[in-house]
N, C-alpha and C positions, 0 to 999 in steps of 0.2 A: 504493500500500500504506500510505503514511503516514496518509492520510485514513481508510482502513479501520480501522487500529489506534486512532486517536484517537477516532473515532466510537463504536467498540465499547467503549472504556474509559469514555467519558462515559455511554453507554447503560447500562453496568453500575454507574454511579455510584462508580467507583473512582478513587482518586488515583494519581498516578504511583508514589509510594513503595509503595503497596499492591500494585500490579502487579509492581514490582521485587522486593518481598519474596517474592511468590508464586512467581516464577520464578528467584529467587536471583541477581539482577544489580543493578548500581548504578542508582539512580533516574535519574542523568544519562543513562544509556544509553536509557531509555525516551523521554526528551525528544529525543535524537538520532534515534531511530526515527520519532517522530511528525513531526519536521521534515524527515526524508528525508536527513539528512546521514550516517547510518550505517545498515547493514542487519543484521538479526539472522541468526544462523546457522540451519541447518535444525533443530537441536535446540531452539534458543530459539523458533523459529517454532511448533513443535508445542506447547510450553508456553504460548505466547501464545494459541494457539487454544483450549487448555483453559481458561485463566483468563478469557478474554474471551468464551467461548462462541461462537467463530467457526467457520465451516466451514473445516477445515484444508485441504481440497483447493483451495477458492477462494483462500485465503491463500497456499498454496504456488504456485499458478499465477501469481498476481500477483507473487510474489517472483521466480519464474523469469523471467517476462517482463521485469522490471526489470533483472535480472542480464544477460540477453541484450541488452537495449536499451542498457545502459551500455557493453557491449563493442563494439557495432557501429553505434551511431546516427550516428556521424560518418564511417563508412567508405563509400567510393564504391560498393563492391560488397556492401554489407550485405544487400540484398534477395536477391542471388544466393546468399549464404551461407545465409540462412534457407531458401531453396528447397532447397538441397542437404541441409541438416539434415532437412527434412521428408521428402525422398526416401529418405534413409538410414534414418530411423525406420520408414518403411513397409516397407522391405526387411528391416530387423531383425525386425519383427513377423511378416512373411511367413515368414522363415527359421525363426523360433521355432515357428510352427505346423507347418511342414513336418517339423521334426525331432522332433515329438511322436510317441510310440509309436503305430504304425498301429492296433493293437488298441484303444487308448484313443480314438483319433479316431472309430473306428466306433461305440463305445459312446456317445460324446458326441453323435454324430449321431442315434442312436436315442433318447437322452434328450431331445433337442430336439424330435423328432417327438412323443414322449409328452407333453411340456410343451404343445405346440400343442393336442393333444387335451384336456389338462387345462384350458387357458385357455378352450376352447370349452364345456367342461362346468361352468364355475364357477357357472352359474345353478342347477344342481341339487346344488351342494355342500351339505354338512350339518355343522353344529357338533357334532352327536352323533358323527359319524364322526371328525371332527378330535379330539374329546375322547378317544375310544377309542384312537386311534392315538398320541396324546400320552402316554396312560397306558402303552401298550406301550413307548414310547420310554423313559420313566422306569424301567420294569421292566428293560428290556434293558441300559440304560446302567449302572444300579446293579449288575446281575448281572455285567457285565464286571469290575467292581471287587470282586466277592466277596459282594455282598448276597444272602442266601438266601431272601428273601421271594418267594413265588410271585406270578404275575400277579394271581390272585384276592385274595391277601393284601395286595398293594400297593394294589389298588382299595379294599379295606375300610379300610385305614389312611388313605388319602387322602380318600375320599368319605364314609366313615362315622365316621372318627375312632376306629376300634377299635384295641385293643391285642391283638396276636397272641401267644398263649402260646408260650414257648420261643424267641422272637426278641428280640434285644437292643434297647435303647433307640436305639442308633446306627442300626440298620437301619430302625427306624421313622422316625427323623429324616431319614435319607437319602432315603426315599421322599417325605416331605412337602416337604423342601427342594428336591429336584430338580423336583418339579411346580411349585413356586413360581418356580424359576429358568426353567422353560419359559415360564411366563406372562410373565415379565420379558423374555425374549428375543423373544417374539412382539410385545410392545410396542415393542421396539427395532426389530425388522424392519419393522413397519408405518410407523414414522417415516421409515425409509430414510435416516437420517443416517449419517455416517461413524462407524466403530467408534472409540471413545476408550478410553484406558487405564482411566479411571474406570468405564466400562461393564464392562470385564473384571474389575476389582476388585469391583464390585457383584455380578456373577454369581457370582464365587468366594465372596463373603460369604454369598450365599444358599445355595450348596452346602454350606458348613460351618457355617451358623448353628446354634447350640446344640450343635454337635459339638466344635468347637475354637475357643472364643471368642478366644483369644490370637492365632490366625493367620488367622481368617476375613477375607478381603479384604485380606490383607497379603502382600507378597513375603517370601520366606524370607531369613534372615540366617545360615544355616548351610549347609554343603555336604551334598548328598544323593546317593544312588545309586538307580537304578531296578532293582528286583528282577527277575532273569531277563534283564537286558540288559547288554551290555558298554559301552553308551553312558554316558559320565560327563557329567552336566549341568555348566554353567559355575559357577565360583565365585560365591558370593552377591553379592560386590561388583560383578559383571558383569551381574547380572540386570536392574537398571533400565536400563542402557545397551542390552542386547540387546532388551529390551522396546520401547524407543524405536525401535531399528532395525527391529524387527518391524512396528511401526506405519507406519514410513516405507516399508517394503517393500510393505505392503498398499496404501498410497495410490498408489504408483507402478504397481502391477500390477493393481489393480482394473479399470482401463479396458481392459487388454490381455488378461488370461486369461479363459478360459471360467469361469463362476461355480462349476462343480463342481470344477475344478482349483484355482481360487483358494481355495475353502473347504477342500479337502483339504490344500493346502500350508500354509495359515494354521494349521490344526489341528496338523499335524505339526511345524511350526516352534515353536509354543507349547509343545507337550508335550515337545519336545526341550530347550527352555530350562528347563522344569520350574521355573517361577518360584515355586511354592508348596510348602509343607511337605507338604500333602495336597490331594487334589481336582483334580489337574492333568488327569487323563484326562476326568473329567466336564465340567470347564470348557472344555477344548479341543473336545470334541464339541458342547457347547452353542453355542460360537462358530462352529463349522463349519456347524451347522444354521441359525444366524442369518443367515449369509452366503447360504446356499441359499434361505431363506425370503424374504429381502428382494429376491431376484431372481425370485420366483414359483415356486420349486421346493418340493417337500415335504420333510419331515424324512427324512434318510437314517438309518434305524434299524439300526445294527450289532447283530446278535444276540449275546447273551451266553453261548450254549452253548459248550462246550469247543472244538468245531471252528472256529466263527467267531471266537471270542476269539483262538485261536492264529493264524488267518489275519490278524487285525487286528494283533497284536503282531509277527508275522513281516514284514508289509508295512512297518511302522514301522522295524523293524531294517534292512530293505533301504535305507531312506532314510539312516539314521544311520551304518551301518557300511560301506555300499557306494556310497552316493551315488545309488542308483537310485530317484529320486523318482517316476518313472512307475509303479513297482509300487504305491505307496500311492495315487497318483492313480487308477489303474485299479481298485483295490480299492474306493475310495469311489464311483467312478462306477458300478460294478456294484451296489453297495448302493443308490445313488440310483435306478438304473434299476428294480431290483426293487421299491423303495418306490413309485415312480410307477405301475408296472404294477398293484400291489396296490390302490393308491388308486383308480385308474381302474376296476378290476374291481368294487370295492365300490359306487362311485357310478354306474357304467354296466355293470351285470352282463350286459346283452345284447350288449355290444361284443365 
């Protein structure tokens, strides 16, 4: 790991004191890390990955391997201990899958079958179809948050640059901004790199661009409440800490969880932290769909009509108030299944 850190710093043309200032540690500590005489904490590791443009997962795996090696390298039965850990991890993952809601398991199996069909049909995929569905996603996601533009009006605002009489400037900006955010998340999904905090902040900046200049792309510094929910988000001073924990949770669970479950829970955890003054719902759904898209799935488009909006909020409440995460996982899975079926029906109408 020490070589990895040093090479990355040199490649970025950064001095030790510059790296130290960026992650708020003493410059001497950077020197110790590069020599291998000290090890960064997990929190410091994430900041290092951000500053040095390193793959956090690769850095974390290297860090964990060195921690384990330090503990057992001179032990006579070290290899036996490693084998036992591997066996226990396999059992843990197996039990985790078995305890999943049975109904959810069934939907995920159907989704995987639909995805196989989609993978086979990629040759007849169409950018026009994708553009139309992405426009619908912008319309529905904004509709959930109270935007009153119709689908046709949303199209005219985005494609033609028209101003719709009787609609607010904010509603126009919400349509334009969300479509730009979709373009950005597609770019991120295609790169298939790990989600970084700065990506989340950039997505949020796009969502609120021109609407709230002071808070676009910035964590809140005041306490907030969620209208219609008993859930109380964390105090503002806890937001950066909980966002770091969310990123760590994602890195640890990305190899384990089904992409649909991973996307659903990441979205739910983010919106429960409620890190922003405004735009939390849109940003959380964008990130949910980025996770789905980078795994080859289609956008899960939650409808913004009253019935589906209430289902969405009630499923979130089950997570926050009752700890029943499978309810929200199943809700998102059902939306993704419906979205896949519709997509396939459009590009393969004879099927």
